[in-house]
N, C-alpha and C positions, 0 to 999 in steps of 0.2 A: 568701712568702719567696722572694726571687729571687737567683740567682747573680749575681756581679758580673763580667761579661765584660771590663770595662775593666782589671781587675787580675789576671786569671788569666794564667798563664805556662805555655808548653809545657814539660813535664818529661820528662827522658830518664834512662836508667839508665847505670851504669858497670860495667866489667868488672874494675877493680882494687879488690880487697876484702881486708880484714884478717881477717875471720871468715867463711870460706866455708861453703857447704852441704856441701862435701866433708868438712870437719872434723866437722860434726855427724853425717854419715853414718858416718864412721869411728868416732866415739864409740859410736854405736848398735851397730855391727858388733862392736867390741871387747868391749863389755859382753855381748853375746849369746854370743860365743865363750867368754868367760871363765866365764860362769855357765850355759852351756847344759846342762851335766850335771845341773842341778837342776830342769829343766823338768817332769819327771814323776816319780812315785813308782816303786818297784821293779816294780810290776805294770803300768806304762805307763798308769795312770789318773790323772786330775787329782786334786790334793791340795787339800782344803778348808782355807782359812787359819784359824788360831786367832784368838780374840778378842783385840783389841789394847786394853789399858787406856788407852793414850795417846789413843785416839779417843773415849773416853766423853764428854768435855766439849768436844769439837771442834765448831765450827759446821758446819752441813750446807748443801748446795747442791742445787738441783733442776734448774736449767737446763742443766747440763753434759751430762746424759744422759737427760733427761726422767723422772727419778725421784730420790728422796732419796739422797744420798751424803755421806760425810764428805769433808773437803778432801783427805785422803790418798788416798781411793778415787777421787776425780774424776780423769779422764784429761786434766787441764789444770792450768795454774797459776792458782789461784783465790784471790781475796781476798773476804772477807765483812765488810761493815760491819753491826754488830748494832744492834738497837733501843737497847740501853744506850749504845752509843758515839754514836749520833745524838743522844741526849738529853744525854749528858755534855759533848760538845764543842759543843753548841748549833748543830748544822747546821740552818739554816733553809731551805736550798734544795738541790736535787739537785746543783748545781755545787759548793757548799761541801763536801758530803760527798765527792764525787769528787776534789776538789783535794787531799784528804789521803791518797789512795791511791798506792802506789808506781807510778812511771812515768807517771802522768797529770798534765796541766796544763791550766788553763782560760784561754782568751783571751776578752776581752769588748770588743765594739765599741759597746756601749750601744744596740744594736738586738737582738742575740742574743748568747749565750755559746756557745763552741765548746770541745770537749774534744780535746786532743792526746794521743796515746799512740804509743809506739815512735818518738818524734821526728817524727811525721807529723800536721800540722795545716795544710794549705795554705790561706792566706787566700783567701776567696771560695768555699770549699766549705762545705757545711752538714751536717757530721757524717754523711757518706754512706757511710763505710767501716767502721762498726760498728753493732751492733744494740742498741737499748734496748727492753726489754719491761717490762710491768707484769703481774705474775702470769702470766707466760708469753705474754702478748698483745703482739705487735709494735706499736710506736708509729710505725713508718716511714709517712710519708704517701705518697700515690700520685702527686703532682705533682712534688715536688722530691726525693723519697727522703730527706728530712731526718729526723734521729733525735735524740731526747732533748734538747729545749730545757732549759737548765740553770738558768734563773732562775725567776721567778714564772710564766713561760710554760710551765713543765713541766706544770702542771695537777693535780698531786697534792701535798698538804701532807705535809711530813716527819713530822708528828705521827702519821700513819697507817701509817708504814712499820715492818714487823717486821724486815726485813734487806734489804741490797742485795748481790747476788751479782755480782762482777766476774770474768768468765771470760776470761782473755787467750787470744789466738790465734783461729784460724778456726773458724767455726761453720756454714758453708754446707752441710755434710753433713747437718745437722739442720734448719736454718732457712732456707736458700736465700740470695737476694741480700743483699748488704751486710755479711755477717758475715766481714770480713777481719781486722781487728785485735783486736776484742774483742766480747763479748756481755755486756750488763748487764741483769740481771733484778731488778726492784724488787718485793718481796713485801710485801703489805699485812698488817696485823694482822687475825686472824680475828675475826669478830663475837663469838665466845664468849670471847675474851681481852681485849676492849675494855670499858672502863667504861661504865656506863649514862649518865653525864653527863661531858662534857669540853668545856672552852672555853678559849680563849687570847686575849690582847690584847697587841699588841706595837707598839713605836714605836722610832724611831732617827734617826740622822743623815740629812740630805737629805730630811727630811719623810716617813720611812717610817712607814706605818700599816697594820696588818693585824689582822683579827679572825676567829676561827674558832669554830664550835660543832659538836659531834659527839656521837654517842651510839650505844649498842648495845642492842637490845631483843629479848626472846624473844617470838615471835608465836604460840607454841603449835604442837602437832603437829610438833615437831622443827625448826621454822623460826626462824632467827636473822637479824637485820637490823642492819647497821652503816650509818649514814648521816652525812654531814658536809657542811658548806658553809663557805666563807670568802670574804672580800672584802679587797682591798688597794688602796691609793691612795698612791703615792709621788711626791714632788715632783721628786726627782732633782737632779743637779748642774748647774752652769753651767760653760762651757768658753770658753777663748780659743785660737783656732787661728791661729798666725802666718801660715800659708800662705794664709789667706783674709782677711788684713788689708787689704782694699780696699773702697771704698764699695759696689760692686755686690753684695758678699757680706756686708754688714753689719759691716765692719771687724773680722771674725774673732770676734765675740762671739756665742756660742750661749747665750742666756739663756732659761730656762724651756722648754728643748727636750729634756729628759731624763726627763720624768715618765712614769709608767705607772699604769694602774688596770685592775681586772678582778676576776674571780671564779673560784673552783674549786668543784666539787661532786663527790661520790663516794658510791657506795652498793655494798654487798655483801650479797647475800641467800644464805644457805646453807639448804638443805632436802633432807634425804636425800642422794642422790647428786649433787645439783645445786648448783652455785655460779654465781651471776649477778653480774657486775660492770658497773657503769655509771659513766661519768665525763663531765661536761660542763664546759667551761671556755672562757674568753675573756680576751684581754688587748688593751688599747689602749696603744700605746707611741709617745710623741713621739720624733723622730729628730734627733739633733744633727748627724750627718754623713750625707750622702745617698749613694745608689748611684753617681751620676754627678756630675761636678764642677760642671756648670752648674745642678744642683738644690740647691746649698748656699745657698739663699736665707735666710740667718740672720736677716735683718731681718723676714721675713714670718712666721717661726715656725710655718708651716703644715704642715710635713712630718710624717707619722705613718704607722704601720702598725697594722692591726687584724686579729688572727688568732685562730682558735679551733680546738680539737681535741676531738671527742666520740666516744665509742664505747660500745657495749653488747655484752657478751660473756657467753655462757652455756656453762658447762663441765660435762660429765657424766662422772663416774668411777664404775666398779664393777669388781668381780672377776667375770670371766666365764670359766668353764672353768678351765684351768690358769694363766691369766694375767690381766692388768689392762688394761681398756679405758679410753681417754680420748678424748672427742669434744668439740670446741669449734666453735661457730658464732657469728659476730659481725657487727656492722655498724659501720662507721667513717665519720667525716666530717672533712674538713679544709677550713677557710675562710681565705682570705687577701685582704686589701684594703689598698691604700696610697694615699697622696696625696703628690705632690711638686710644688713650684712651680719650674718651670724658668725660668731667667733668659734672656730673648730680647730682641731689639732693641727691641720695642715694650713691654716690661715683663715681666710674668710669664705663663707658660703653665701652667695647672693640668692635670696628667696623673694618671691613676689606673690601677693594674694590679690584676687580680683573678685568684684561683685558687679553684676549687671542685671538691673531690673527694669522691665517695661510693663506697664499695666494701663488698662482703661477702666473708667468708672462712669456709671450713669446713675443719677438720683432724681426722682420725681416726687414732689410733695404738693399737697393741696390743703389749703386752710380755709375754713368757712364757719360762719355762725351756725349753731345747732340748737337754738331755742333754749329749752330747759337744761340741755347738756353743756351749755357754754360755747366755747370756741374749740373746734376739733381741727387738728392737724394730722393728716395721714400721709404715709409715704412708703416708697419702695426704693431699694438701692441694690446695685450689683457691681462687684469689682472682679475683674478677670486679669490674671497675670498672662502677659504674652511671653515673658521670659523671667525666670528667677534663678539666675546662674551664679554659682560660686566655683571658683577654680584656683588652685595654687600651682606655682611653677618654681622649679629650681633653675635659675638662670646660669650660674656658674657654681662649681666647676663642671657639672654635668647637666647640660640643658635637657629638661624633661618636665612633663606635666605630672604633678603629684596626685591631684584629685580634681574631679569635675562633677558637680552636682547641679542639676537643673530640675527643680520641683515647683513648677508654677502652681499658684493657689487659685481657688475660686471661692467667692463669698457672696451671699445674698442676704437681704434683710427686709423685714417689714416693721414699720414703727407707727405708733399712734399716741397722740398727746391730746389731753383735754384740759383746757383752762376755763375754770368756772368761777364767776363772782357769786359767792354764796350770800353775801349781804353787803351793806355799806362798808363794813369793816373787815370782812373775811373773804379770802379767795383761796382756791385750791387748784393746784397744778399736778396732774397725774399723767405719767407717761410709761410706756412699755415698748420694748423692741425685742424682736426675735431674730437672731443672727444664725445663719447656717454656713458652716465652713467645710471645705473639701476634706480637710485633714482632722478637724477637731470637733465635728458634730455641731449640735445646736446649743444656743445659750439664750436664756430669757433675762432681760435686764429691766427691772421695774424701777421707777423713781417717783417719789411723792413729795410735794412741798406745800405746806400750809402757811399762808401769809395773813397776819393779823395787823390791821392798821387802825388803832383806836382813835387817832387824831392825825392831823397833817404833820405833826412833829415826830411821831413814833411809828416804827415798823418792826414787827417781830416775824422772824422766819424760822420754820421748823422743817428740816429737810432730811429725807432718808433716800438712799440709793443702793443698788447692788450692781456695780460696774464690773467689768472683766477685761482681761488682756489675753489674747491668743498667743501661744508661743510663736516666735518668729522663725524664719527658715534657717537661720544660723543655729539657733538653739536646738531645733528638732532634727535637722538633717546633716549638719556639718560633722565630719569625722575624717581622720587620717589613719586610724588604726595603729598609731605610734604614741602620740601624746593625747589625742582626743578619740574617744570611742563613741559609737552611735548612741544617741539617747533612746531610752525606752519611750513608748508613746506618752507624750506629755499632756497634761490637762491644762486648760486655761487658768490663769490666776484670777481669783475672784476676790471681792471685797464687800463688806457691809459697812456703810458709812452713815453716821448720824451727825447732824450739825444744828445748832441753834444760834441765831444772831439777833441782836437788837441794834437798830439804827435810830439815832435821835438827831433831829435838826434843831440846833439851838437858834439859828437864824436861817433865812433862805440860802446863805452862802457859807455857813459853818455847821459842820455835823460831826457826830462821833459814832463809832461802831464798836460793839463787843461781840466777839464770835467764839463759840466753844465747839470743839469737834472731837469726834471719836471714830477712828477708822481702823478696821481690822482687815488685813490683807492675807488671804489664805492661798495655799499651793504655790508659794513663790518659786520661781524657776531660778535655780542656782547651779553652779558647777560643783560637783561632788568629787573629791579626790580619793584615789586608792593609795595603799601603802607604797606602791611602786611609782607614785607621782603622776600617773595617768588620771584623766578626768572624763566625766560626761555630765550632761545636764540632767537634773532631776527636779521634780516638784518636792519642796520641803514644806515644813509646817506653816510658817508665816510670821508676820510681825503686826504690832499694833501701835498706832500713833494717836496720842491724845494731847490736847492743849487748849489754850485760850489766847485770843488776840484782842488788843485794844488799839483804837485809832482815833485821833482827834485832829481836825484840820479844816482848812478852807481859806476863804479870803476875809481876814479880819477887817480890812479896808479894801476898796476897789483896786488899790495899787500894790498890795502885798499879799502873798500867799504863803502859808505855813501848814505843814502836815507832819505830825509825829505819830509813831506807832511803837508798840511793844508786843512781842510774842513770847509766850512761855509754852514749851512743848516737850514731850517725852516719847521716845520710841522704845518699845519693849521687844525683847526676844528671849527665847529659852536657852539659846546657845551661850556658852560662857563668854565673858568679856563685853565691853561696851559696843554700841552700834556705831559704825564708822560714819564719818561726815554728817553728824546729826547734832547741831548746836541746840542746847537747851533754852537759850535766850537770844532774842534778836531785838535790837532797838534801832529806830531810824528817825531821822528828823531832816526835813528840807525846807528851804525858804527861797523866795525870790522877790525882788522889789526893784523899782526904777531908781536910777541915780542920776537925776537930770533928765533932760528931754531925749537924749540920744543913747543913754546907757541903761542896761539892765544887768543886775548882779544876782547871781543865784548860787546857792551852796547846799551841801548835804553832808550828813554824818551817818555812818553805819557802825554800830557796835554789835559784835557777835561774840558769844562765849566760846570757850575752848571746844574743840572737836577731837575726835580720835581717828587715827589711821587704821588700816585693815589689821595691822599687827598690834594694836592697842597703844600706839604712841600718842601722847596727849600733846595737842598743839597749843600755841600761845593764842589768847583771845585776839580778836581783830578790832581795830579802830581805824576806820578810813574816813577821810574828809576830802571832799571835792569842791572846787570853786570854778565858776564860769562867768565870764564877762562878755556881754554882747554890745556892740556898737552899731547903732541903727542909722539909716539915712545918710550914708556916706555918698560922695559924688558918684555919678554914673549908675545909680541904682544898686549900690553895694552895701552889704552888712559885713561886719568883721566880728568873729567870735574867737575868744581865747579861753583856755581852760587848764586847770591843774588837777590831776587825779592823784589820790593818796598824798595830799599836800603835807601831811605830817611825816611822810616817808616811813610809815609803820612797817616793821619787819614781821612777817607772818608766813605761815605755810598752809597749803591746801591739801587735804587728803585726796589721793588719786588712786586709780585702779590700774596702773601700769606696772612695770617690773620694780619700780620704787613706790613706796607708800605715801611719800610726801613730796610736794613740789613747792619751791619758794614762790610766794605771792609777788605781784608786780610792785616794784618800788615807785617812788615819785616819778611822775611823767607829766609832760605838758603838750599842748597842741594849739594850733592856730588854724582857722578855717575862714576863707573868704567866700562869700555868697553873693552871686550876681543875679539879680532878678529885676530887670529894668521895668517890667510891666506890672509890678505888684501894686 
């Protein structure tokens, strides 16, 4: 997966702001002064909070503090997508599930999908400023620092997901590099909660075909195994690009250039204190639009990418002394290969780029009560690249290796977190992490969150963090001395983040949230262009994101769920022109309800304001409506699910970071999915 230096732009920050960090600091100070007299009991000792009945049915989250908490207890603004919601709304990919979450939006260039949050999704970046984890294991690769492929390239089938934890805000104090805007933890279903037999078959528009088989088995002596495998083969769409409507480019028609095929496999073995996870997956994807303009050889239809992501992780948990020990050791691999036919004077020149990364990671943490200091979590982590290889080939007309770069990294970290209940109503979460990198030195990441809960119905959260992102191997080391020149020593990207949220429970099942944020990202890494068209990566000034989000929803009745949200946001830069792929407004609404004993109907609406492409083109606003119908309890243990996506057939474009700046959005499509689970 390669960055697109031909479409990156240097980004700078602005000093004229409507919602400043000073405002958020004043809010924290005012609340502290007003309620300061309630921090301690009369004997100056901490007061243990009473049980809150509003929290009894509340979803839990693990990734926010490395242990299980309710959403109210978590020192962050958290959304949880449950197993029931994934099934009800027919989410078939990670991206579909995330697109329904407040403040997030998905952009698709038909090579990869990208998630935007806080109005920040720069075309040409590969999801490098937030973390995606599966069962607490980071999916960041060691070559491009990419995170969370959101289509079939994600590698984990949604049928295996117990919940998705979306933790907004910085997480570098616990997890290190890349945790700037959000951390997403995908938790899989335990083997003891999964049926013995499970299979699905699905098909849909544009030649979508997928099959999956899975099952869970008791192996004896306390060991349980969940294992699954799936295959997919999609034909894809055909496109017409007016910008390429000349004979050298195939008159603008990309026919048969959007297909993909591949497989997923996953296993989870639990035995005593051990949990072992393994995932192996691969995807072959035809590419309708190339990275560079002269590679848009639509008539040859030979452009493709082939990538894979594998890992094996073993986690050991036990109570030891007064606290709990957690140790993880893992092996990861990332593979990437592409082919592009470049149009040259003598015909076509076939080139190929490769990336091959192997690394091991070990992480040890211990959590224990510490009396007056609250609950302490301390840990140590190390990551070691076995291989971090990038190489380019010219296949025809002259077979030769153009470049080979192998720069394995080494990273170590120490982290400490303190969670303290200050009084009945106040709690404080403070964390700090020191990272040391082979190429980028040391970085200290602090984070603090003050939580005020004056009653069982209201929760106020005041959050500050200083996260970072180390340059990736492609940005720092890739060069060919023709179009790309070596980067000077790059600094890590850094951020200062401020956030205030109010959560109010109208009833135990209906709640609302208001969240205001102010993020300043400094030393952004972007490709800088010379007058001769060559480029290299440099640190530029930065950008600033500010906004406010509203959400209201829950179960108005036990049988109906509704959730609505609205986001206003603004991203600032000093460079002329608007910020690309940054909608100012996002509105979402979803609902689900039964329709008789065997039917469930669900729907959602997404409204998004205009965005801009990299060259300043303004796109049409987006209005997408989805519908899903599930039929339960059919003969032989089957369920049937049918859905329509973009039911209004709304025409829109996504800003992208390839050789073209805009990609047509997906038109109306339909799918049908048969689920066989006789033991449920």
